[in-house]
One Martini backbone bead per residue (centre of mass of N, CA, C, O) as a GRO file, in nm:
protein
   91
    1MET     BB    1  -0.755  -0.191  -1.126
    2SER     BB    2  -0.807  -0.439  -1.242
    3SER     BB    3  -0.700  -0.670  -1.439
    4ASP     BB    4  -0.694  -0.836  -1.700
    5LEU     BB    5  -0.640  -1.157  -1.824
    6THR     BB    6  -0.368  -1.051  -1.993
    7GLY     BB    7  -0.260  -0.900  -1.757
    8PRO     BB    8  -0.117  -0.787  -1.499
    9PRO     BB    9  -0.128  -0.748  -1.184
   10ALA     BB   10  -0.193  -0.544  -0.948
   11ASN     BB   11  -0.036  -0.318  -0.729
   12VAL     BB   12  -0.010  -0.347  -0.366
   13LEU     BB   13   0.043  -0.133  -0.096
   14VAL     BB   14   0.136  -0.257   0.222
   15VAL     BB   15   0.084  -0.077   0.536
   16GLU     BB   16   0.224  -0.242   0.829
   17ASP     BB   17   0.360  -0.287   1.153
   18GLU     BB   18   0.203  -0.548   1.198
   19MET     BB   19   0.283  -0.854   1.099
   20VAL     BB   20   0.015  -1.016   1.108
   21LEU     BB   21  -0.158  -0.803   0.958
   22ARG     BB   22   0.017  -0.789   0.705
   23MET     BB   23  -0.005  -1.087   0.624
   24ARG     BB   24  -0.314  -1.084   0.592
   25ALA     BB   25  -0.334  -0.861   0.379
   26VAL     BB   26  -0.161  -1.005   0.169
   27ASP     BB   27  -0.343  -1.251   0.137
   28ILE     BB   28  -0.592  -1.097   0.038
   29VAL     BB   29  -0.465  -0.965  -0.208
   30GLU     BB   30  -0.369  -1.233  -0.345
   31ASP     BB   31  -0.649  -1.378  -0.347
   32ALA     BB   32  -0.759  -1.136  -0.547
   33GLY     BB   33  -0.504  -1.113  -0.774
   34PHE     BB   34  -0.277  -0.954  -0.650
   35THR     BB   35   0.012  -0.762  -0.589
   36ALA     BB   36   0.225  -0.754  -0.316
   37VAL     BB   37   0.357  -0.480  -0.124
   38GLU     BB   38   0.581  -0.423   0.147
   39ALA     BB   39   0.539  -0.220   0.454
   40VAL     BB   40   0.613  -0.094   0.791
   41ASN     BB   41   0.612   0.213   0.684
   42ALA     BB   42   0.610   0.523   0.548
   43ASP     BB   43   0.907   0.543   0.469
   44GLU     BB   44   0.912   0.280   0.305
   45ALA     BB   45   0.685   0.351   0.112
   46ILE     BB   46   0.819   0.594  -0.022
   47SER     BB   47   1.067   0.442  -0.124
   48ILE     BB   48   0.911   0.251  -0.308
   49LEU     BB   49   0.771   0.471  -0.484
   50GLU     BB   50   1.046   0.598  -0.583
   51ALA     BB   51   1.164   0.312  -0.711
   52ARG     BB   52   0.867   0.248  -0.829
   53SER     BB   53   0.635   0.137  -1.044
   54GLY     BB   54   0.285   0.023  -1.046
   55ILE     BB   55   0.118   0.142  -0.826
   56SER     BB   56  -0.242   0.136  -0.754
   57LEU     BB   57  -0.242   0.072  -0.431
   58LEU     BB   58  -0.310   0.192  -0.099
   59PHE     BB   59  -0.265   0.011   0.213
   60THR     BB   60  -0.335   0.163   0.535
   61ASP     BB   61  -0.254   0.240   0.835
   62ILE     BB   62  -0.283   0.493   1.065
   63GLN     BB   63  -0.131   0.357   1.305
   64MET     BB   64   0.213   0.466   1.319
   65PRO     BB   65   0.530   0.461   1.327
   66GLY     BB   66   0.722   0.750   1.279
   67SER     BB   67   0.718   1.035   1.075
   68MET     BB   68   0.435   0.900   0.982
   69ASP     BB   69   0.123   0.842   0.934
   70GLY     BB   70  -0.129   0.724   0.736
   71LEU     BB   71  -0.255   1.000   0.674
   72LYS     BB   72   0.003   1.142   0.579
   73LEU     BB   73   0.065   0.938   0.363
   74ALA     BB   74  -0.189   0.981   0.194
   75HIS     BB   75  -0.128   1.276   0.128
   76ALA     BB   76   0.149   1.231  -0.007
   77VAL     BB   77   0.051   1.040  -0.228
   78HIS     BB   78  -0.163   1.224  -0.353
   79ASP     BB   79   0.039   1.452  -0.432
   80ARG     BB   80   0.264   1.264  -0.595
   81TRP     BB   81   0.037   1.010  -0.662
   82PRO     BB   82  -0.274   1.055  -0.789
   83GLY     BB   83  -0.330   0.755  -0.920
   84ILE     BB   84  -0.342   0.644  -0.639
   85LYS     BB   85  -0.512   0.450  -0.450
   86ILE     BB   86  -0.694   0.467  -0.122
   87ILE     BB   87  -0.667   0.278   0.190
   88LEU     BB   88  -0.796   0.308   0.519
   89ARG     BB   89  -0.714   0.176   0.839
   90VAL     BB   90  -0.918   0.132   1.120
   91ARG     BB   91  -0.910   0.007   1.448
   0.00000   0.00000   0.00000
């Protein structure tokens, strides 16, 4: 997943409804040398994935408001974009 020293950093989609936790996750992702893309819920995450390519990893909270929780989001992403790695965060 990590890019080599000559390529661009991998994109990580961070999905978290709580702003402070999302900001912390984004900081961790960026400190590790990756590019963070933020979404506040599963619906926004799906819209981002439909609109752009190049997301390598989905990092999502399981408990989220909206039409689907993080577990359902993980299943949807796995079905539609099987090359994207997934990390689920349990509170």
